[in-house]
N, C-alpha and C positions, 0 to 999 in steps of 0.2 A: 052570687052577688055577694057574700060572704068573705069568698075569697077573694076576688078581686078589692075587696074595701082591706081587707089584711095586709093582700101584699104591697098596697097603697101606703098603709099603717108604717108596714116594712121597710120600706124606702123612706120615705120620710125621718124613720129613726133612724138607717142608718147613716143620711146624709146631714142630721144633725151632729149625731157622733163622730162624722170628719170633718166638721166643721170647727165639733168641739176641740177636737185632740190635735189640730191644726194650731202652731206657733203665733201668738199676737204678734204682727210686724212691726219692729219698733223701726225709730227715722230719725236718725243721728247724723254724725260727721266726724272725717276723721281727723286725729288727733298724736300728741307725742313726737317723739323722737325719729325722724324719718319712716312715716307707718309705708307699710310695701303689702301687698294682696297675693296671695297664693290660689295657682289653678286647683288646686284637689286637696284632701287629705291623706296624700302617703307624701313618706317623706324619707330623707336618709339623714347622716349624721349631722349636715350641714343645713335640712329643713326642708320644706316642701318649696318647689319650685315654682320660683318668682313671676310672676306676672310684669312687676319692676315696683319700683319704690314712687308712691302719688304725693302729691300735694297736700299739705295740712286743711280741713274744713272742707272737706268733698263731703257732697250729702250721698249717703251710704241707705240703705233699705233692706234691713234685715229680717230675714225669710225662715232662718232654723238656726243651730248652734249645738257646737259641742261644749267637751270641759272647756278648751281653751281659745277656741275660734268659734266667729260668728261667719256664716253662710248670709252673701249681700247680695242683690239680686243687679246688677247691672243695666241687661234689658231684656227686652222679652225672652229669648232664646240662650241670654247670657248670663252666668252668675263668678263669683271668687267664693276667696275665704279670706276672711283678716281678724289678726289675735285682738281679741277683746280688747287688749290694751290700750288700741287705735281707734277704738270706735267711742262715742262720748252721746248719751240722747240728746238729744235738741227738738223738746217738746213746740218750737215756734216755727217750726218749718212746717209750711202747709204746699205739698207735693199738688203740681199741677197735673193738668190730664198728659200733658207734651210740651216739651223745650224745645225752645229755637236756637238755631247760630244767627248768625244776620253777617256784617260785611268782614271779609279778612285785610288784613294790614301786613306787608312783607316789606320788612327796609335797615339799610345798616346802620349803625352807628359806631361809634370808635372804636370798640372792642370786638361787637358779635354783628352776623344778620338777626333778624330778630321778625318772625313769624306771630304774629296777633290774630287769635281766633274770635271775634267776639259771640260769645254765649249764654244765656239767660240765667244760668245757675253753675254754680262750682260743681261740675258732673262727672264723675270715675272716668278714667280714660289708661292706656297703656302705648307705649312705643315699643318699636322694633327697628331693627339696621337692616337695610336688601346692598347688596354689593353689586357691580356690573348691570346694569350701573348704582351708582349709589346714592341712596334713599335712604330719608325717615321718613318713616310710618307710624300715624296715630291712627287708634281709634278712642272715638268719641262716645259714651255708651248712654242711653236715654233721650238722644238727641234727633233732629229731623232738620236739612238741611231747607233756607231760609234766607238765602242771599244770591242778589243778583250781580255781586262784583268782586274781584280779588285784585286787589289794590299792589303792583309790585313798582318799588322803586330805584331807579338807577344807581340808589347807594348801595345796593348790596353787592357782596365780592364773593361770598360761595352758596349762594341760592341760586339755581338755575330756574326753577319753575316751582310754584305750586298751585295745587288744583285738591279738587274735593271728588267722591261717590258716596251715593248712600247707598250701603251696600245692605243695609236690611233696612226694615222702616223705623229702627229708631238706634241705627247704627250709623254713624259719619266717618268714614273715613279720610284722614289728607294722606294726602301724599308730598313731602317735600326732596325734590330732584336737588340733587350737589353738583358742583361743576369736576372737583378733584375725587380719585377713586379713592381716597384713602378719608372715612371716619374722623375729625379731630374731639370731636363730642357736642353735647347737646344737653342743655338741663330744661324742663319743664313745669311751670309752675301759673297761677294764677294769679293775672293784676286787675284789682276791680275785676270786670266785666269781661274781661279776653282771657283766655288760654294762651301763655305766650310761651313762645321756643323760642331760645336763643343757642346760636349753633355757633362754634366756634370756628373761627377761618381758620385754612392752614397756613402755618407759616412762610410769609416771604422769602426767608434765608433757612433753607432744610439742612444746616450743618451743624453739628453734635455741640458747638460749643454756645451756639445762641438758645438752645432749648434750657428751660427752665425742668427739670429731672426731680422727680420725687422717687425715693427711695423706702421702703415699709422692711424695716425687720421685724419678721412674727413674731407674736406669743408676746412675753414681757413678764415681770413685773410676777404678779397670783398664776397667771397663765405659762407654766414653762414649758407645753409644747412635748414632747413626742422624748425619749431618752435613748443614748445608744446603748447596742448589747450588750457589749463587751468592756468596753473604757465609759460606761454610762456616760457620754457626751450628752449636752444638756442644749435640748433646742434654742431654747428661747437665750443662749448666749452665744451659740455661735451664728444664728440668724445677725444677731447685734456686730459679732467681728465682721461677717461676709460684706454685711451693709455701708460698716466703715471703709471695709477692703476695696467697695465698689462706687465708696465717693469719692476715695483717696483719686483711683483711675482717673475717673470722667474728670474732676477737677486736673490730672496731668492734661489730658487733652484738651483742655482751654474749656471746659464746661466751668461759667463762674456761680452758676446758681443752683444748688441741689437742696432738696427738702427733703428733710429727715422725720420720718415719723415719731422717731427715739432715737435718742441719742445714750441711754442708761438704762438700765434694768428696772423698769417700772410699768406697771398697770398702766393699758391703753384701751377704754373699751373699742371696741370693733365699728362703733356708730360714731363714737368720737371720732375716730380717725377718718373715717368717708366725710365727716362735717368738716371737719379741720382740714381736709386737702380739697375737697369742696373750696373753702376760705381763699386758700393756695392757690389755687389754678393753676397747678402745674402743667405744663405739655403732656408729659407720659407719666407714668408710674410703675416702676415694678419691685413687687413685693418678694420675697425671698423668705424660702421654709425647706425645712426637710421633713421627707416623708418616713412613713413607718406601716408594718403590717404584721399580722400575726403569724405568715410564711417569710419565713428567717431568711429563704431563697431568693426572696424577691429581688431587687436591685434596677438600678439606672435614677435618669435624670426624664423629668418632663414637664410641660409647662400648659400653663392654664387659660382660658379664657371663658366669658360668658357670651358677648355679642359679637358676629358674625365680622363688622366692619373692625373689629379689636383684634381679630386674628391675626392678621401680619405681624405685629412685632412678635407674637408669642413664637410661630414659626421660625423667625429668624435669631431668637433666644435660643430657641433648641437644635440649630445647625449646628451654631458656633459649641454650645455647651457636648456635641457628641464630638466634636475635635480633642475632648480630656479621653475619653476612649471609655465612658461611661456606655451601661445596657442603655438602650432606650425604652423608656415608659411610656412614651408618649407626648401628642396635644392633644389636648384633650380639649373640647368646647360644654358652651352653655352649662359650664360649671359654677355652683350655689356659693361660691364662698365670697365672702363679703364685700372684700376691697376689687372682685371682678362685678360688683353690680353696679355702682356709678355709670350711668351715660355719660358725664360732664368731660371727660378725658379718656385718652387711651391708657389699657391697662394690660398688663399681665400677673399672672404671678411661678416661679419657678421653685420648682420641688427639687432643690440641687441633686440629691440622692436620698436613699435610704438609712438612716440611724438603725433599725433594726436588723440591717445586713451587715457582718465583718466586716467586708471588702469595703465595703461604703463607706461605714461609719471611722476605719481607718484613713483613706482619704479625708472624711471630714476633719477629721483632728489635725492635717496637715498644712503648717503656713503655707506651704509653697502651691498644695491644693487651693486653699484660699484666695491669692492671687492668681492664679491660675483661672480660676471662675468669675473674678474680678473681669482681666483683662477680655475673657470672650465674651463675658455679656456686653461689655463694652464695644467690643468688634459686632455685635449679633443687632446693637441699635444702629449703629454707622451703616451696618450692610441696610438695614431695614428704610434708614432714611436717605440713602443713595438711591433705591429702588424705586423712590417717589418727584427723583428728581426728574 
């Protein structure tokens, strides 16, 4: 009898101790400039792998924390991490036992196809692209489906089908099928009680001269980037020279509008570049950088993308760049670079060559090589557009 009673007290004590050691759940909302969630605590020099950017004012439940990150519970079986700077406590939030979706409306306006999904609350989500066939996929967390209709209007020009599945008890997966093989970008934000997806349409004329092209000269100002091993060539100075050469090459080919993230040696925060480009709404973006390695023998050209739907542009750029007899460092996907992160427009990062390699640096500082690179990138863009026609 005493043994049983002692065991009971021990279990109660352990239970109380476990409850006391658990962190108090914080309820709040996302905030700040381009808040994003990440999958894990792992990271490389560009940070942890991102689920993607999310809207501000999204309800988040914090269940644990590290020095810099909060762990948020997205649904019963899913969690993620968010920088503490992107979370603000909101004591006015009264959590419901469950939230519901209701009606869907898919329609076209003068610029975009728009899919509006009615949701009780601003809940967390993630999105990704799929290809063959082209789709935009969205998981909405902490919600149950409660709709009898999805309205699709004849004004749609890019969206082929919209449907959903309740893939888990509290996760709704929305599928948006597209008509064209190439993803041209989309943005997601809450508007009132709807999660609104704005989908860019394929340009009606796929000719270079009709495109609005953004060029990003990497680094700048206080962010000098890498430095050459022998001639001490500056990355920030050369990215600007190459960006201007590319701008000139494109305009010679008839491009009327080229958007430059910088035209002088100035500091420009990465998130500010993203916000600037989202406002400018280019048809696509090319960011120019030069690579560096601790191993001086490493050399060559590489192109980078994050989303599989944007890979084709990076592939065509690499193919043309290899005509310059550069070594191939590769076509690299799921890259965590800031300007590869927006889903709003196709984008590619070109690491032209290695400043840490003597042979590559010699090419980089050559004015002729600079012009050759501009021509090859221009041709790569034309190749990409031609295969879409």
